[in-house]
C-alpha positions as CSV (number, residue, x, y, z in Angstrom):
1,M,27.4,4.5,28.2
2,T,30.6,3.2,29.8
3,E,31.8,-0.2,30.8
4,G,35.0,-0.1,32.9
5,G,36.0,3.2,31.4
6,V,35.5,2.0,27.8
7,V,32.9,4.1,26.0
8,S,30.5,1.5,24.5
9,G,28.1,1.9,21.6
10,H,30.5,4.2,19.9
11,Q,31.4,3.8,16.2
12,P,35.1,4.7,15.7
13,P,35.6,7.7,13.3
14,S,37.0,6.9,9.9
15,D,39.9,9.4,10.3
16,L,41.8,7.7,13.1
17,I,45.6,8.4,13.1
18,D,48.1,6.2,14.9
19,L,50.1,8.6,17.3
20,G,51.9,6.2,19.6
21,I,52.1,2.9,21.5
22,V,51.4,2.0,25.1
23,Y,54.9,1.3,26.2
24,D,54.3,0.3,29.9
25,A,52.5,1.1,33.1
26,Q,53.5,4.1,35.2
27,G,53.1,3.8,38.9
28,L,50.4,1.9,40.8
29,K,47.2,3.9,40.0
30,G,46.6,2.9,36.4
31,H,48.6,5.4,34.4
32,I,50.0,4.3,31.1
33,K,53.2,5.4,29.4
34,V,52.7,6.1,25.7
35,R,55.7,6.3,23.5
36,P,54.6,9.1,21.0
37,Y,55.7,8.9,17.4
38,S,56.1,12.7,17.3
39,P,58.7,14.8,19.1
40,D,55.8,17.2,19.9
41,P,52.8,15.1,20.9
42,I,50.4,18.1,21.3
43,A,47.4,16.1,20.1
44,L,47.9,13.4,22.7
45,L,48.2,16.0,25.5
46,A,45.0,17.7,24.5
47,C,42.8,14.8,23.7
48,K,39.6,14.0,25.7
49,E,39.1,10.5,24.3
50,A,41.7,8.0,23.0
51,Y,41.2,4.9,20.9
52,L,43.3,1.9,21.7
53,R,43.7,-1.2,19.4
54,G,45.7,-4.3,20.2
55,P,48.6,-5.3,18.0
56,H,47.5,-7.2,14.8
57,S,43.9,-6.7,15.8
58,A,41.3,-6.3,13.1
59,A,38.6,-5.4,15.7
60,S,37.4,-1.9,16.1
61,P,39.5,0.0,18.6
62,A,38.2,0.6,22.2
63,V,37.6,4.3,23.1
64,Y,38.5,5.6,26.5
65,R,37.9,8.9,28.1
66,V,41.2,10.6,29.0
67,H,41.3,11.8,32.6
68,S,44.8,13.3,32.3
69,A,47.8,13.5,30.1
70,K,51.3,14.9,30.7
71,I,54.8,14.7,29.4
72,H,57.3,12.8,31.6
73,S,60.8,11.7,30.4
74,G,59.8,11.7,26.7
75,F,56.6,9.7,27.2
76,V,53.0,10.8,27.5
77,V,51.7,9.6,30.8
78,M,47.9,9.2,30.5
79,L,45.2,8.2,33.0
80,L,42.2,6.6,31.3
81,D,38.8,6.2,32.9
82,G,38.3,2.6,34.1
83,I,42.1,1.8,34.2
84,C,42.5,2.0,38.0
85,D,45.6,-0.1,38.8
86,R,48.9,-1.2,37.5
87,D,47.6,-4.6,36.3
88,A,44.9,-2.9,34.2
89,A,47.5,-0.5,32.7
90,L,49.9,-3.4,32.0
91,A,47.1,-5.2,30.1
92,L,47.1,-2.3,27.6
93,K,50.9,-2.7,26.9
94,G,51.6,-2.9,23.2
95,Q,48.3,-1.3,22.1
96,T,48.3,1.4,19.5
97,V,46.9,4.8,20.6
98,L,44.8,6.5,17.9
99,L,43.0,9.8,17.7
100,P,40.6,11.2,15.1
101,R,42.3,13.9,13.0
102,K,39.5,16.3,13.9
103,A,40.5,16.1,17.6
104,F,44.0,17.7,16.9
105,P,44.4,21.2,18.1
106,V,44.5,23.9,15.4
107,P,48.2,24.4,14.5
108,E,49.8,27.8,14.6
109,Q,50.1,29.8,11.4
110,D,52.7,28.3,9.0
111,A,52.8,25.1,11.1
112,Y,51.5,21.8,9.8
113,Y,50.8,18.3,11.0
114,W,52.8,15.8,9.0
115,V,49.8,13.7,8.5
116,D,48.2,16.6,6.5
117,L,51.3,17.0,4.4
118,I,51.8,13.3,3.4
119,G,50.0,12.8,0.1
120,C,50.3,16.4,-1.1
121,E,51.5,17.0,-4.6
122,V,54.8,18.9,-4.9
123,Y,55.7,21.4,-7.6
124,N,58.6,23.7,-8.0
125,E,58.3,27.4,-8.6
126,Q,58.4,26.8,-12.4
127,G,55.4,24.5,-12.2
128,V,57.2,21.2,-12.7
129,H,55.5,18.4,-10.8
130,L,58.2,16.8,-8.6
131,G,56.0,14.1,-7.1
132,M,54.0,13.4,-3.9
133,I,55.1,13.7,-0.3
134,E,55.5,10.1,0.7
135,D,56.8,10.6,4.2
136,M,58.0,13.2,6.7
137,A,60.8,12.7,9.1
138,E,62.9,14.7,11.5
139,F,66.6,14.8,10.6
140,G,68.5,17.0,13.0
141,A,67.5,20.6,12.9
142,H,64.5,20.4,10.6
143,P,61.9,18.1,9.1
144,V,62.5,16.5,5.7
145,M,60.0,15.5,3.0
146,T,60.5,12.3,1.1
147,I,59.4,12.9,-2.5
148,G,60.2,9.8,-4.5
149,S,63.9,9.2,-4.0
150,E,64.5,12.9,-3.0
151,L,64.9,14.2,0.5
152,V,63.8,17.8,0.6
153,P,64.2,20.0,3.7
154,F,60.8,21.4,4.9
155,V,62.2,24.8,5.8
156,P,60.9,28.3,4.8
157,A,63.9,28.9,2.4
158,I,62.7,26.0,0.3
159,V,59.0,25.6,1.0
160,K,57.3,28.6,-0.7
161,S,53.6,27.8,-0.1
162,V,51.4,25.1,1.3
163,E,47.7,24.5,0.4
164,L,46.3,21.6,2.4
165,R,43.6,19.3,1.0
166,S,40.2,20.9,0.4
167,A,37.2,20.3,-1.9
168,E,38.9,22.4,-4.5
169,L,42.3,20.8,-4.1
170,P,41.7,17.1,-3.1
171,L,45.4,16.2,-2.9
172,G,46.9,19.4,-1.5
173,K,49.8,21.3,-3.1
174,V,53.2,22.3,-1.9
175,V,55.4,24.7,-3.9
176,V,59.1,24.5,-3.4
177,D,62.3,26.2,-4.6
178,W,63.8,22.9,-5.8
179,Q,64.8,21.4,-9.1
180,P,64.2,17.8,-10.2
181,N,68.0,17.1,-10.7
182,W,69.5,18.7,-7.6
183,S,70.3,15.5,-5.9
184,E,72.2,14.0,-8.9
């Protein structure tokens, strides 16, 4: 059932991930400009439904059917069902755009979503526990993992294996060619 484009009677999934923010309206026909947090917003471009939540809101996010999504000048321009003019699009400005993790497209082999890597335990090739991936960021040519106070490049020469979370491995495991004292 829909009310003005919002899908009603819908309990939001527990695995919602914040992927961007409604930055502004685009044009006169109700398109919104989303500033994605990722340099490659593939999940936003492929989604069929998007959840929007106002800033500082404790309420459940509203879910909208996505009519279209495309990249334009670094933004994802989306048209949501029920958002039919510029004023309606402007009313969404500042809202967070969330998607359930299960809605993400399957990544290519040896490619990972950062959200899946954050929280994984990291060990070196000798079996020494180095910590947990606390954050991922893009620094120039490649992504970098934050492990405690260490910044470790996430590149094939260093990352030897990745096992994402599973029933057998609830935290996930990343093995790296790295020593605990290399940054000292």
